[in-house]
All heavy atoms as TSV, in Angstrom:
chain	resi	resn	atom	element	x	y	z
A	1	MET	N	N	-2.866	-17.685	0.042
A	1	MET	CA	C	-2.939	-17.976	1.467
A	1	MET	C	C	-1.510	-18.068	1.989
A	1	MET	O	O	-0.642	-18.609	1.325
A	1	MET	CB	C	-3.690	-19.292	1.661
A	1	MET	CG	C	-3.992	-19.637	3.085
A	1	MET	SD	S	-5.095	-21.059	3.227
A	1	MET	CE	C	-6.623	-20.196	3.457
A	2	ASN	N	N	-1.282	-17.522	3.175
A	2	ASN	CA	C	0.064	-17.595	3.741
A	2	ASN	C	C	0.034	-18.366	5.062
A	2	ASN	O	O	-1.023	-18.549	5.648
A	2	ASN	CB	C	0.673	-16.193	3.911
A	2	ASN	CG	C	-0.098	-15.354	4.898
A	2	ASN	OD1	O	-0.308	-15.770	6.029
A	2	ASN	ND2	N	-0.522	-14.167	4.501
A	3	PRO	N	N	1.185	-18.830	5.523
A	3	PRO	CA	C	1.232	-19.666	6.735
A	3	PRO	C	C	0.722	-18.967	7.997
A	3	PRO	O	O	0.331	-19.631	8.948
A	3	PRO	CB	C	2.710	-20.009	6.886
A	3	PRO	CG	C	3.290	-19.816	5.533
A	3	PRO	CD	C	2.481	-18.745	4.870
A	4	ASP	N	N	0.710	-17.626	8.015
A	4	ASP	CA	C	0.243	-16.897	9.191
A	4	ASP	C	C	-1.245	-16.550	9.120
A	4	ASP	O	O	-1.752	-15.871	10.017
A	4	ASP	CB	C	1.049	-15.604	9.352
A	4	ASP	CG	C	2.520	-15.879	9.568
A	4	ASP	OD1	O	2.843	-16.916	10.185
A	4	ASP	OD2	O	3.350	-15.066	9.115
A	5	ASP	N	N	-1.919	-16.992	8.093
A	5	ASP	CA	C	-3.339	-16.672	7.915
A	5	ASP	C	C	-4.156	-17.276	9.060
A	5	ASP	O	O	-4.085	-18.480	9.318
A	5	ASP	CB	C	-3.821	-17.236	6.581
A	5	ASP	CG	C	-5.141	-16.675	6.136
A	5	ASP	OD1	O	-5.996	-16.408	7.005
A	5	ASP	OD2	O	-5.332	-16.504	4.928
A	6	PRO	N	N	-4.926	-16.466	9.784
A	6	PRO	CA	C	-5.718	-16.988	10.908
A	6	PRO	C	C	-6.776	-17.999	10.473
A	6	PRO	O	O	-7.233	-18.806	11.283
A	6	PRO	CB	C	-6.359	-15.749	11.531
A	6	PRO	CG	C	-6.158	-14.642	10.575
A	6	PRO	CD	C	-5.059	-15.026	9.640
A	7	LEU	N	N	-7.131	-17.984	9.204
A	7	LEU	CA	C	-8.099	-18.953	8.697
A	7	LEU	C	C	-7.589	-20.388	8.840
A	7	LEU	O	O	-8.371	-21.314	9.062
A	7	LEU	CB	C	-8.404	-18.642	7.227
A	7	LEU	CG	C	-9.455	-19.473	6.527
A	7	LEU	CD1	C	-10.806	-19.344	7.235
A	7	LEU	CD2	C	-9.576	-19.068	5.075
A	8	LEU	N	N	-6.267	-20.559	8.756
A	8	LEU	CA	C	-5.694	-21.906	8.883
A	8	LEU	C	C	-6.011	-22.545	10.231
A	8	LEU	O	O	-6.111	-23.767	10.337
A	8	LEU	CB	C	-4.183	-21.868	8.680
A	8	LEU	CG	C	-3.716	-21.727	7.240
A	8	LEU	CD1	C	-2.206	-21.581	7.192
A	8	LEU	CD2	C	-4.158	-22.900	6.416
A	9	ALA	N	N	-6.174	-21.744	11.264
A	9	ALA	CA	C	-6.443	-22.272	12.604
A	9	ALA	C	C	-7.841	-22.870	12.710
A	9	ALA	O	O	-8.082	-23.714	13.576
A	9	ALA	CB	C	-6.262	-21.182	13.648
A	10	ILE	N	N	-8.753	-22.454	11.835
A	10	ILE	CA	C	-10.126	-22.969	11.952
A	10	ILE	C	C	-10.509	-23.936	10.839
A	10	ILE	O	O	-11.524	-24.608	10.936
A	10	ILE	CB	C	-11.161	-21.821	12.020
A	10	ILE	CG1	C	-11.110	-20.972	10.767
A	10	ILE	CG2	C	-10.942	-20.989	13.263
A	10	ILE	CD1	C	-12.230	-19.953	10.672
A	11	LEU	N	N	-9.689	-24.025	9.787
A	11	LEU	CA	C	-9.990	-24.971	8.722
A	11	LEU	C	C	-9.726	-26.391	9.198
A	11	LEU	O	O	-8.766	-26.647	9.921
A	11	LEU	CB	C	-9.140	-24.684	7.483
A	11	LEU	CG	C	-9.476	-23.411	6.726
A	11	LEU	CD1	C	-8.496	-23.220	5.572
A	11	LEU	CD2	C	-10.889	-23.443	6.211
A	12	ALA	N	N	-10.586	-27.307	8.770
A	12	ALA	CA	C	-10.449	-28.701	9.184
A	12	ALA	C	C	-10.741	-29.624	8.002
A	12	ALA	O	O	-11.464	-29.253	7.073
A	12	ALA	CB	C	-11.403	-29.006	10.323
A	13	CYS	N	N	-10.191	-30.798	8.055
A	13	CYS	CA	C	-10.454	-31.813	7.044
A	13	CYS	C	C	-11.936	-32.179	7.092
A	13	CYS	O	O	-12.485	-32.413	8.176
A	13	CYS	CB	C	-9.592	-33.046	7.315
A	13	CYS	SG	S	-9.948	-34.423	6.196
A	14	PRO	N	N	-12.593	-32.268	5.953
A	14	PRO	CA	C	-14.014	-32.608	5.958
A	14	PRO	C	C	-14.287	-34.060	6.351
A	14	PRO	O	O	-15.413	-34.394	6.712
A	14	PRO	CB	C	-14.455	-32.341	4.518
A	14	PRO	CG	C	-13.217	-32.483	3.708
A	14	PRO	CD	C	-12.099	-32.002	4.612
A	15	LEU	N	N	-13.267	-34.899	6.336
A	15	LEU	CA	C	-13.479	-36.310	6.665
A	15	LEU	C	C	-13.210	-36.630	8.131
A	15	LEU	O	O	-14.042	-37.249	8.787
A	15	LEU	CB	C	-12.618	-37.197	5.759
A	15	LEU	CG	C	-12.955	-37.089	4.270
A	15	LEU	CD1	C	-11.967	-37.884	3.438
A	15	LEU	CD2	C	-14.376	-37.560	4.024
A	16	ASP	N	N	-12.048	-36.234	8.659
A	16	ASP	CA	C	-11.752	-36.568	10.064
A	16	ASP	C	C	-11.824	-35.368	11.007
A	16	ASP	O	O	-11.604	-35.499	12.191
A	16	ASP	CB	C	-10.402	-37.287	10.192
A	16	ASP	CG	C	-9.189	-36.381	10.030
A	16	ASP	OD1	O	-9.352	-35.173	9.753
A	16	ASP	OD2	O	-8.066	-36.889	10.171
A	17	LYS	N	N	-12.150	-34.200	10.447
A	17	LYS	CA	C	-12.330	-32.959	11.229
A	17	LYS	C	C	-11.065	-32.495	11.940
A	17	LYS	O	O	-11.105	-31.650	12.815
A	17	LYS	CB	C	-13.466	-33.079	12.250
A	17	LYS	CG	C	-14.762	-33.625	11.704
A	17	LYS	CD	C	-15.309	-32.790	10.584
A	17	LYS	CE	C	-16.683	-33.300	10.168
A	17	LYS	NZ	N	-16.814	-33.666	8.796
A	18	GLY	N	N	-9.910	-33.037	11.556
A	18	GLY	CA	C	-8.641	-32.652	12.158
A	18	GLY	C	C	-8.005	-31.479	11.432
A	18	GLY	O	O	-8.464	-31.052	10.362
A	19	PRO	N	N	-6.918	-30.935	11.995
A	19	PRO	CA	C	-6.251	-29.767	11.400
A	19	PRO	C	C	-5.574	-30.102	10.069
A	19	PRO	O	O	-5.227	-31.253	9.795
A	19	PRO	CB	C	-5.224	-29.366	12.456
A	19	PRO	CG	C	-4.988	-30.593	13.243
A	19	PRO	CD	C	-6.268	-31.379	13.224
A	20	LEU	N	N	-5.393	-29.069	9.271
A	20	LEU	CA	C	-4.741	-29.180	7.973
A	20	LEU	C	C	-3.494	-28.305	7.968
A	20	LEU	O	O	-3.424	-27.318	8.692
A	20	LEU	CB	C	-5.683	-28.721	6.863
A	20	LEU	CG	C	-6.955	-29.546	6.706
A	20	LEU	CD1	C	-7.961	-28.820	5.820
A	20	LEU	CD2	C	-6.634	-30.915	6.131
A	21	SER	N	N	-2.534	-28.673	7.142
A	21	SER	CA	C	-1.292	-27.907	7.014
A	21	SER	C	C	-1.193	-27.337	5.614
A	21	SER	O	O	-1.566	-27.984	4.639
A	21	SER	CB	C	-0.091	-28.813	7.266
A	21	SER	OG	O	-0.149	-29.357	8.556
A	22	LEU	N	N	-0.662	-26.129	5.518
A	22	LEU	CA	C	-0.486	-25.464	4.236
A	22	LEU	C	C	0.801	-25.950	3.583
A	22	LEU	O	O	1.862	-25.958	4.205
A	22	LEU	CB	C	-0.431	-23.950	4.442
A	22	LEU	CG	C	-0.308	-23.094	3.188
A	22	LEU	CD1	C	-1.541	-23.255	2.306
A	22	LEU	CD2	C	-0.117	-21.650	3.573
A	23	LEU	N	N	0.685	-26.359	2.319
A	23	LEU	CA	C	1.836	-26.854	1.567
A	23	LEU	C	C	1.879	-26.235	0.186
A	23	LEU	O	O	0.827	-25.945	-0.392
A	23	LEU	CB	C	1.732	-28.370	1.365
A	23	LEU	CG	C	1.877	-29.267	2.565
A	23	LEU	CD1	C	1.589	-30.702	2.159
A	23	LEU	CD2	C	3.265	-29.155	3.131
A	24	PRO	N	N	3.086	-26.078	-0.368
A	24	PRO	CA	C	3.148	-25.731	-1.788
A	24	PRO	C	C	2.738	-26.971	-2.574
A	24	PRO	O	O	2.954	-28.101	-2.121
A	24	PRO	CB	C	4.618	-25.387	-2.005
A	24	PRO	CG	C	5.345	-26.111	-0.928
A	24	PRO	CD	C	4.393	-26.203	0.238
A	25	ASP	N	N	2.083	-26.784	-3.685
A	25	ASP	CA	C	1.627	-27.897	-4.511
A	25	ASP	C	C	2.121	-27.654	-5.931
A	25	ASP	O	O	2.566	-26.561	-6.253
A	25	ASP	CB	C	0.093	-27.969	-4.453
A	25	ASP	CG	C	-0.476	-29.263	-4.990
A	25	ASP	OD1	O	0.145	-30.314	-4.771
A	25	ASP	OD2	O	-1.538	-29.221	-5.622
A	26	GLU	N	N	2.039	-28.670	-6.791
A	26	GLU	CA	C	2.507	-28.521	-8.162
A	26	GLU	C	C	1.844	-27.327	-8.853
A	26	GLU	O	O	2.457	-26.594	-9.588
A	26	GLU	CB	C	2.230	-29.798	-8.969
A	26	GLU	CG	C	3.016	-31.010	-8.520
A	26	GLU	CD	C	2.419	-31.686	-7.293
A	26	GLU	OE1	O	1.186	-31.624	-7.113
A	26	GLU	OE2	O	3.184	-32.246	-6.507
A	27	GLY	N	N	0.561	-27.125	-8.598
A	27	GLY	CA	C	-0.156	-26.059	-9.267
A	27	GLY	C	C	-0.351	-24.820	-8.420
A	27	GLY	O	O	-1.099	-23.928	-8.789
A	28	GLY	N	N	0.269	-24.721	-7.270
A	28	GLY	CA	C	0.100	-23.566	-6.393
A	28	GLY	C	C	0.245	-23.955	-4.937
A	28	GLY	O	O	1.325	-24.230	-4.479
A	29	GLN	N	N	-0.883	-24.009	-4.216
A	29	GLN	CA	C	-0.870	-24.386	-2.807
A	29	GLN	C	C	-1.933	-25.451	-2.556
A	29	GLN	O	O	-2.855	-25.623	-3.345
A	29	GLN	CB	C	-1.183	-23.188	-1.920
A	29	GLN	CG	C	-0.108	-22.153	-1.872
A	29	GLN	CD	C	-0.480	-21.011	-0.954
A	29	GLN	OE1	O	-1.606	-20.538	-0.973
A	29	GLN	NE2	N	0.457	-20.568	-0.154
A	30	ALA	N	N	-1.784	-26.129	-1.423
A	30	ALA	CA	C	-2.744	-27.144	-1.027
A	30	ALA	C	C	-2.777	-27.213	0.495
A	30	ALA	O	O	-1.838	-26.792	1.172
A	30	ALA	CB	C	-2.373	-28.500	-1.610
A	31	LEU	N	N	-3.859	-27.743	1.014
A	31	LEU	CA	C	-3.973	-28.049	2.441
A	31	LEU	C	C	-3.825	-29.554	2.571
A	31	LEU	O	O	-4.431	-30.319	1.811
A	31	LEU	CB	C	-5.324	-27.573	2.981
A	31	LEU	CG	C	-5.495	-26.060	2.980
A	31	LEU	CD1	C	-6.932	-25.694	3.296
A	31	LEU	CD2	C	-4.555	-25.415	3.989
A	32	TYR	N	N	-3.007	-29.982	3.527
A	32	TYR	CA	C	-2.675	-31.410	3.635
A	32	TYR	C	C	-3.090	-31.982	4.976
A	32	TYR	O	O	-2.879	-31.377	6.021
A	32	TYR	CB	C	-1.170	-31.609	3.440
A	32	TYR	CG	C	-0.769	-33.046	3.335
A	32	TYR	CD1	C	-1.266	-33.852	2.320
A	32	TYR	CD2	C	0.088	-33.621	4.253
A	32	TYR	CE1	C	-0.913	-35.186	2.215
A	32	TYR	CE2	C	0.461	-34.946	4.160
A	32	TYR	CZ	C	-0.051	-35.727	3.139
A	32	TYR	OH	O	0.303	-37.048	3.047
A	33	ASN	N	N	-3.693	-33.175	4.928
A	33	ASN	CA	C	-4.040	-33.940	6.108
A	33	ASN	C	C	-3.099	-35.151	6.148
A	33	ASN	O	O	-3.309	-36.114	5.406
A	33	ASN	CB	C	-5.501	-34.405	6.031
A	33	ASN	CG	C	-5.899	-35.266	7.208
A	33	ASN	OD1	O	-5.063	-35.817	7.897
A	33	ASN	ND2	N	-7.182	-35.400	7.425
A	34	PRO	N	N	-2.057	-35.122	6.981
A	34	PRO	CA	C	-1.107	-36.241	7.007
A	34	PRO	C	C	-1.692	-37.518	7.597
A	34	PRO	O	O	-1.209	-38.607	7.317
A	34	PRO	CB	C	0.047	-35.712	7.862
A	34	PRO	CG	C	-0.554	-34.639	8.698
A	34	PRO	CD	C	-1.671	-34.050	7.890
A	35	ARG	N	N	-2.741	-37.401	8.391
A	35	ARG	CA	C	-3.341	-38.599	8.993
A	35	ARG	C	C	-4.014	-39.475	7.937
A	35	ARG	O	O	-3.915	-40.698	7.971
A	35	ARG	CB	C	-4.357	-38.192	10.074
A	35	ARG	CG	C	-3.713	-37.385	11.205
A	35	ARG	CD	C	-4.744	-36.695	12.083
A	35	ARG	NE	N	-5.681	-35.841	11.363
A	35	ARG	CZ	C	-5.405	-34.618	10.887
A	35	ARG	NH1	N	-4.183	-34.107	11.055
A	35	ARG	NH2	N	-6.313	-33.901	10.259
A	36	LEU	N	N	-4.695	-38.856	6.982
A	36	LEU	CA	C	-5.370	-39.592	5.916
A	36	LEU	C	C	-4.601	-39.543	4.598
A	36	LEU	O	O	-5.029	-40.145	3.610
A	36	LEU	CB	C	-6.782	-39.023	5.696
A	36	LEU	CG	C	-7.727	-39.092	6.886
A	36	LEU	CD1	C	-9.072	-38.455	6.530
A	36	LEU	CD2	C	-7.925	-40.518	7.347
A	37	ARG	N	N	-3.485	-38.802	4.587
A	37	ARG	CA	C	-2.665	-38.613	3.388
A	37	ARG	C	C	-3.490	-38.019	2.247
A	37	ARG	O	O	-3.386	-38.449	1.102
A	37	ARG	CB	C	-2.009	-39.918	2.963
A	37	ARG	CG	C	-1.003	-40.421	3.959
A	37	ARG	CD	C	-0.309	-41.642	3.478
A	37	ARG	NE	N	0.685	-42.056	4.462
A	37	ARG	CZ	C	1.666	-42.876	4.211
A	37	ARG	NH1	N	1.801	-43.390	3.006
A	37	ARG	NH2	N	2.521	-43.201	5.144
A	38	LEU	N	N	-4.296	-37.007	2.575
A	38	LEU	CA	C	-5.119	-36.332	1.575
A	38	LEU	C	C	-4.679	-34.886	1.409
A	38	LEU	O	O	-4.424	-34.188	2.389
A	38	LEU	CB	C	-6.596	-36.366	1.976
A	38	LEU	CG	C	-7.283	-37.715	1.899
A	38	LEU	CD1	C	-8.688	-37.616	2.473
A	38	LEU	CD2	C	-7.334	-38.207	0.466
A	39	SER	N	N	-4.645	-34.447	0.167
A	39	SER	CA	C	-4.288	-33.078	-0.183
A	39	SER	C	C	-5.512	-32.410	-0.792
A	39	SER	O	O	-6.151	-32.969	-1.690
A	39	SER	CB	C	-3.146	-33.123	-1.198
A	39	SER	OG	O	-2.871	-31.860	-1.704
A	40	TYR	N	N	-5.839	-31.222	-0.299
A	40	TYR	CA	C	-6.975	-30.452	-0.807
A	40	TYR	C	C	-6.425	-29.205	-1.499
A	40	TYR	O	O	-5.711	-28.418	-0.878
A	40	TYR	CB	C	-7.906	-30.047	0.335
A	40	TYR	CG	C	-8.544	-31.215	1.014
A	40	TYR	CD1	C	-7.992	-31.762	2.167
A	40	TYR	CD2	C	-9.694	-31.798	0.504
A	40	TYR	CE1	C	-8.563	-32.851	2.797
A	40	TYR	CE2	C	-10.281	-32.889	1.125
A	40	TYR	CZ	C	-9.706	-33.412	2.266
A	40	TYR	OH	O	-10.287	-34.503	2.887
A	41	PRO	N	N	-6.762	-28.989	-2.768
A	41	PRO	CA	C	-6.209	-27.834	-3.497
A	41	PRO	C	C	-6.796	-26.511	-3.020
A	41	PRO	O	O	-7.899	-26.458	-2.469
A	41	PRO	CB	C	-6.620	-28.114	-4.943
A	41	PRO	CG	C	-7.852	-28.939	-4.831
A	41	PRO	CD	C	-7.671	-29.784	-3.590
A	42	ILE	N	N	-6.030	-25.458	-3.252
A	42	ILE	CA	C	-6.499	-24.089	-3.038
A	42	ILE	C	C	-6.556	-23.457	-4.422
A	42	ILE	O	O	-5.531	-23.338	-5.098
A	42	ILE	CB	C	-5.552	-23.308	-2.108
A	42	ILE	CG1	C	-5.504	-23.974	-0.741
A	42	ILE	CG2	C	-5.998	-21.854	-2.001
A	42	ILE	CD1	C	-4.495	-23.370	0.214
A	43	VAL	N	N	-7.757	-23.092	-4.856
A	43	VAL	CA	C	-7.967	-22.541	-6.194
A	43	VAL	C	C	-8.370	-21.078	-6.071
A	43	VAL	O	O	-9.369	-20.773	-5.422
A	43	VAL	CB	C	-9.049	-23.340	-6.950
A	43	VAL	CG1	C	-9.276	-22.762	-8.336
A	43	VAL	CG2	C	-8.675	-24.813	-7.031
A	44	ASP	N	N	-7.583	-20.207	-6.659
A	44	ASP	CA	C	-7.836	-18.766	-6.591
A	44	ASP	C	C	-8.011	-18.286	-5.156
A	44	ASP	O	O	-8.881	-17.465	-4.858
A	44	ASP	CB	C	-9.057	-18.377	-7.430
A	44	ASP	CG	C	-8.857	-18.620	-8.915
A	44	ASP	OD1	O	-7.709	-18.474	-9.377
A	44	ASP	OD2	O	-9.837	-18.949	-9.608
A	45	GLY	N	N	-7.209	-18.845	-4.248
A	45	GLY	CA	C	-7.243	-18.444	-2.847
A	45	GLY	C	C	-8.353	-19.085	-2.027
A	45	GLY	O	O	-8.491	-18.796	-0.846
A	46	ILE	N	N	-9.144	-19.981	-2.632
A	46	ILE	CA	C	-10.269	-20.610	-1.939
A	46	ILE	C	C	-9.972	-22.096	-1.725
A	46	ILE	O	O	-9.812	-22.849	-2.690
A	46	ILE	CB	C	-11.566	-20.452	-2.745
A	46	ILE	CG1	C	-11.857	-18.966	-2.948
A	46	ILE	CG2	C	-12.732	-21.153	-2.052
A	46	ILE	CD1	C	-12.956	-18.683	-3.933
A	47	PRO	N	N	-9.901	-22.543	-0.460
A	47	PRO	CA	C	-9.674	-23.967	-0.193
A	47	PRO	C	C	-10.856	-24.807	-0.682
A	47	PRO	O	O	-12.010	-24.478	-0.427
A	47	PRO	CB	C	-9.564	-24.042	1.331
A	47	PRO	CG	C	-9.263	-22.651	1.766
A	47	PRO	CD	C	-9.932	-21.752	0.765
A	48	GLN	N	N	-10.536	-25.871	-1.395
A	48	GLN	CA	C	-11.553	-26.791	-1.911
A	48	GLN	C	C	-11.666	-27.958	-0.926
A	48	GLN	O	O	-10.955	-28.937	-1.038
A	48	GLN	CB	C	-11.161	-27.287	-3.308
A	48	GLN	CG	C	-10.845	-26.162	-4.287
A	48	GLN	CD	C	-12.039	-25.267	-4.544
A	48	GLN	OE1	O	-13.097	-25.737	-4.950
A	48	GLN	NE2	N	-11.873	-23.985	-4.294
A	49	LEU	N	N	-12.545	-27.812	0.052
A	49	LEU	CA	C	-12.609	-28.777	1.150
A	49	LEU	C	C	-13.799	-29.726	1.070
A	49	LEU	O	O	-14.308	-30.178	2.089
A	49	LEU	CB	C	-12.613	-28.036	2.494
A	49	LEU	CG	C	-11.301	-27.299	2.804
A	49	LEU	CD1	C	-11.419	-26.530	4.109
A	49	LEU	CD2	C	-10.147	-28.280	2.862
A	50	LEU	N	N	-14.213	-30.064	-0.122
A	50	LEU	CA	C	-15.212	-31.112	-0.279
A	50	LEU	C	C	-14.496	-32.463	-0.200
A	50	LEU	O	O	-13.360	-32.593	-0.672
A	50	LEU	CB	C	-15.914	-30.991	-1.629
A	50	LEU	CG	C	-16.747	-29.737	-1.825
A	50	LEU	CD1	C	-17.218	-29.639	-3.265
A	50	LEU	CD2	C	-17.920	-29.726	-0.869
A	51	PRO	N	N	-15.128	-33.481	0.381
A	51	PRO	CA	C	-14.464	-34.784	0.443
A	51	PRO	C	C	-14.007	-35.282	-0.933
A	51	PRO	O	O	-12.944	-35.881	-1.053
A	51	PRO	CB	C	-15.529	-35.704	1.034
A	51	PRO	CG	C	-16.362	-34.786	1.876
A	51	PRO	CD	C	-16.403	-33.488	1.108
A	52	SER	N	N	-14.767	-34.991	-1.961
A	52	SER	CA	C	-14.399	-35.437	-3.308
A	52	SER	C	C	-13.204	-34.672	-3.880
A	52	SER	O	O	-12.616	-35.105	-4.874
A	52	SER	CB	C	-15.596	-35.302	-4.249
A	52	SER	OG	O	-16.006	-33.947	-4.336
A	53	SER	N	N	-12.822	-33.557	-3.278
A	53	SER	CA	C	-11.679	-32.768	-3.750
A	53	SER	C	C	-10.350	-33.300	-3.238
A	53	SER	O	O	-9.299	-32.918	-3.743
A	53	SER	CB	C	-11.811	-31.306	-3.309
A	53	SER	OG	O	-12.938	-30.722	-3.884
A	54	GLY	N	N	-10.384	-34.145	-2.230
A	54	GLY	CA	C	-9.154	-34.677	-1.650
A	54	GLY	C	C	-8.433	-35.599	-2.610
A	54	GLY	O	O	-9.049	-36.441	-3.257
A	55	ARG	N	N	-7.119	-35.402	-2.722
A	55	ARG	CA	C	-6.287	-36.260	-3.563
A	55	ARG	C	C	-5.356	-37.062	-2.666
A	55	ARG	O	O	-4.659	-36.494	-1.822
A	55	ARG	CB	C	-5.474	-35.426	-4.541
A	55	ARG	CG	C	-6.341	-34.672	-5.548
A	55	ARG	CD	C	-5.497	-33.812	-6.425
A	55	ARG	NE	N	-4.922	-32.738	-5.593
A	55	ARG	CZ	C	-4.420	-31.631	-6.052
A	55	ARG	NH1	N	-4.367	-31.417	-7.338
A	55	ARG	NH2	N	-3.934	-30.709	-5.241
A	56	LYS	N	N	-5.355	-38.354	-2.853
A	56	LYS	CA	C	-4.521	-39.242	-2.049
A	56	LYS	C	C	-3.057	-39.050	-2.418
A	56	LYS	O	O	-2.702	-39.042	-3.593
A	56	LYS	CB	C	-4.942	-40.694	-2.291
A	56	LYS	CG	C	-4.391	-41.672	-1.302
A	56	LYS	CD	C	-5.080	-41.531	0.011
A	56	LYS	CE	C	-4.720	-42.694	0.913
A	56	LYS	NZ	N	-5.248	-42.520	2.237
A	57	ALA	N	N	-2.214	-38.878	-1.414
A	57	ALA	CA	C	-0.771	-38.740	-1.633
A	57	ALA	C	C	-0.116	-40.107	-1.554
A	57	ALA	O	O	-0.387	-40.881	-0.627
A	57	ALA	CB	C	-0.169	-37.807	-0.593
A	58	ASP	N	N	0.739	-40.414	-2.527
A	58	ASP	CA	C	1.475	-41.671	-2.465
A	58	ASP	C	C	2.568	-41.559	-1.401
A	58	ASP	O	O	2.778	-40.492	-0.817
A	58	ASP	CB	C	2.039	-42.047	-3.830
A	58	ASP	CG	C	3.017	-41.028	-4.397
A	58	ASP	OD1	O	3.597	-40.233	-3.615
A	58	ASP	OD2	O	3.222	-41.023	-5.616
A	59	ALA	N	N	3.257	-42.639	-1.146
A	59	ALA	CA	C	4.263	-42.664	-0.070
A	59	ALA	C	C	5.361	-41.636	-0.294
A	59	ALA	O	O	5.804	-40.969	0.648
A	59	ALA	CB	C	4.857	-44.065	0.050
A	60	GLU	N	N	5.808	-41.469	-1.533
A	60	GLU	CA	C	6.875	-40.511	-1.829
A	60	GLU	C	C	6.409	-39.074	-1.574
A	60	GLU	O	O	7.117	-38.278	-0.951
A	60	GLU	CB	C	7.319	-40.662	-3.281
A	60	GLU	CG	C	8.437	-39.737	-3.680
A	60	GLU	CD	C	8.816	-39.910	-5.141
A	60	GLU	OE1	O	8.781	-41.043	-5.642
A	60	GLU	OE2	O	9.137	-38.890	-5.767
A	61	ALA	N	N	5.211	-38.735	-2.046
A	61	ALA	CA	C	4.673	-37.387	-1.824
A	61	ALA	C	C	4.440	-37.138	-0.340
A	61	ALA	O	O	4.725	-36.052	0.167
A	61	ALA	CB	C	3.380	-37.197	-2.603
A	62	HIS	N	N	3.935	-38.141	0.377
A	62	HIS	CA	C	3.691	-37.997	1.809
A	62	HIS	C	C	4.997	-37.684	2.547
A	62	HIS	O	O	5.035	-36.776	3.379
A	62	HIS	CB	C	3.054	-39.279	2.358
A	62	HIS	CG	C	2.836	-39.277	3.828
A	62	HIS	ND1	N	1.883	-38.491	4.437
A	62	HIS	CD2	C	3.449	-39.955	4.825
A	62	HIS	CE1	C	1.912	-38.690	5.749
A	62	HIS	NE2	N	2.864	-39.580	6.001
A	63	ASP	N	N	6.062	-38.416	2.221
A	63	ASP	CA	C	7.362	-38.164	2.855
A	63	ASP	C	C	7.874	-36.759	2.522
A	63	ASP	O	O	8.406	-36.061	3.384
A	63	ASP	CB	C	8.391	-39.205	2.411
A	63	ASP	CG	C	8.104	-40.584	2.975
A	63	ASP	OD1	O	7.348	-40.688	3.972
A	63	ASP	OD2	O	8.624	-41.571	2.413
A	64	ARG	N	N	7.698	-36.348	1.279
A	64	ARG	CA	C	8.123	-35.006	0.862
A	64	ARG	C	C	7.330	-33.940	1.614
A	64	ARG	O	O	7.892	-32.952	2.093
A	64	ARG	CB	C	7.944	-34.866	-0.654
A	64	ARG	CG	C	8.535	-33.624	-1.243
A	64	ARG	CD	C	8.492	-33.612	-2.761
A	64	ARG	NE	N	7.135	-33.631	-3.282
A	64	ARG	CZ	C	6.591	-34.646	-3.956
A	64	ARG	NH1	N	7.304	-35.747	-4.207
A	64	ARG	NH2	N	5.355	-34.598	-4.402
A	65	TYR	N	N	6.015	-34.133	1.756
A	65	TYR	CA	C	5.179	-33.186	2.488
A	65	TYR	C	C	5.581	-33.107	3.968
A	65	TYR	O	O	5.670	-32.036	4.533
A	65	TYR	CB	C	3.706	-33.571	2.402
A	65	TYR	CG	C	3.083	-33.420	1.022
A	65	TYR	CD1	C	1.950	-34.137	0.693
A	65	TYR	CD2	C	3.628	-32.588	0.049
A	65	TYR	CE1	C	1.356	-34.003	-0.550
A	65	TYR	CE2	C	3.045	-32.450	-1.193
A	65	TYR	CZ	C	1.910	-33.166	-1.494
A	65	TYR	OH	O	1.327	-33.024	-2.716
A	66	LEU	N	N	5.844	-34.256	4.586
A	66	LEU	CA	C	6.251	-34.262	5.992
A	66	LEU	C	C	7.590	-33.554	6.171
A	66	LEU	O	O	7.768	-32.813	7.157
A	66	LEU	CB	C	6.314	-35.680	6.532
A	66	LEU	CG	C	4.974	-36.405	6.700
A	66	LEU	CD1	C	5.197	-37.802	7.269
A	66	LEU	CD2	C	4.018	-35.616	7.550
A	67	THR	N	N	8.507	-33.758	5.244
A	67	THR	CA	C	9.804	-33.083	5.309
A	67	THR	C	C	9.609	-31.576	5.216
A	67	THR	O	O	10.211	-30.805	5.981
A	67	THR	CB	C	10.727	-33.575	4.184
A	67	THR	OG1	O	10.924	-34.980	4.343
A	67	THR	CG2	C	12.064	-32.855	4.211
A	68	HIS	N	N	8.724	-31.139	4.316
A	68	HIS	CA	C	8.458	-29.720	4.164
A	68	HIS	C	C	7.823	-29.150	5.448
A	68	HIS	O	O	8.186	-28.068	5.890
A	68	HIS	CB	C	7.546	-29.463	2.968
A	68	HIS	CG	C	7.143	-28.041	2.846
A	68	HIS	ND1	N	7.973	-27.085	2.309
A	68	HIS	CD2	C	6.013	-27.388	3.211
A	68	HIS	CE1	C	7.367	-25.924	2.349
A	68	HIS	NE2	N	6.178	-26.079	2.895
A	69	LEU	N	N	6.900	-29.880	6.037
A	69	LEU	CA	C	6.228	-29.418	7.259
A	69	LEU	C	C	7.222	-29.278	8.410
A	69	LEU	O	O	7.175	-28.314	9.160
A	69	LEU	CB	C	5.100	-30.369	7.651
A	69	LEU	CG	C	3.884	-30.350	6.745
A	69	LEU	CD1	C	2.893	-31.444	7.152
A	69	LEU	CD2	C	3.208	-28.998	6.752
A	70	LYS	N	N	8.119	-30.243	8.533
A	70	LYS	CA	C	9.126	-30.174	9.605
A	70	LYS	C	C	10.070	-28.998	9.378
A	70	LYS	O	O	10.455	-28.309	10.328
A	70	LYS	CB	C	9.913	-31.493	9.669
A	70	LYS	CG	C	9.111	-32.628	10.235
A	70	LYS	CD	C	9.901	-33.915	10.217
A	70	LYS	CE	C	9.026	-35.072	10.658
A	70	LYS	NZ	N	9.703	-36.364	10.517
A	71	ALA	N	N	10.469	-28.764	8.128
A	71	ALA	CA	C	11.375	-27.659	7.813
A	71	ALA	C	C	10.705	-26.309	8.073
A	71	ALA	O	O	11.342	-25.389	8.581
A	71	ALA	CB	C	11.839	-27.746	6.376
A	72	SER	N	N	9.442	-26.184	7.762
A	72	SER	CA	C	8.766	-24.901	7.955
A	72	SER	C	C	8.417	-24.665	9.422
A	72	SER	O	O	8.220	-23.524	9.840
A	72	SER	CB	C	7.517	-24.798	7.083
A	72	SER	OG	O	6.599	-25.814	7.395
A	73	ALA	N	N	8.357	-25.723	10.235
A	73	ALA	CA	C	8.085	-25.583	11.661
A	73	ALA	C	C	9.328	-25.136	12.436
A	73	ALA	O	O	9.229	-24.602	13.523
A	73	ALA	CB	C	7.551	-26.884	12.239
A	74	ALA	N	N	10.499	-25.395	11.848
A	74	ALA	CA	C	11.751	-25.052	12.538
A	74	ALA	C	C	12.098	-23.593	12.445
A	74	ALA	O	O	11.592	-22.798	11.809
A	74	ALA	CB	C	12.892	-25.876	11.956
């Protein structure tokens, strides 16, 4: 999945229904919800958007993700 993928505009967090951001992850890519600090993995190009798939980001990871999002927005 790439940042220009039109699918990103319609994907939403399964819990709060808000937008998700594409991030690099340790194992590839992930979709991130900064409001709930949840990361959803992308496996073989398929977003895993079940509520049980969300991984809670600790404070350090959350700050790193926000820094990455700001850098990629610039």
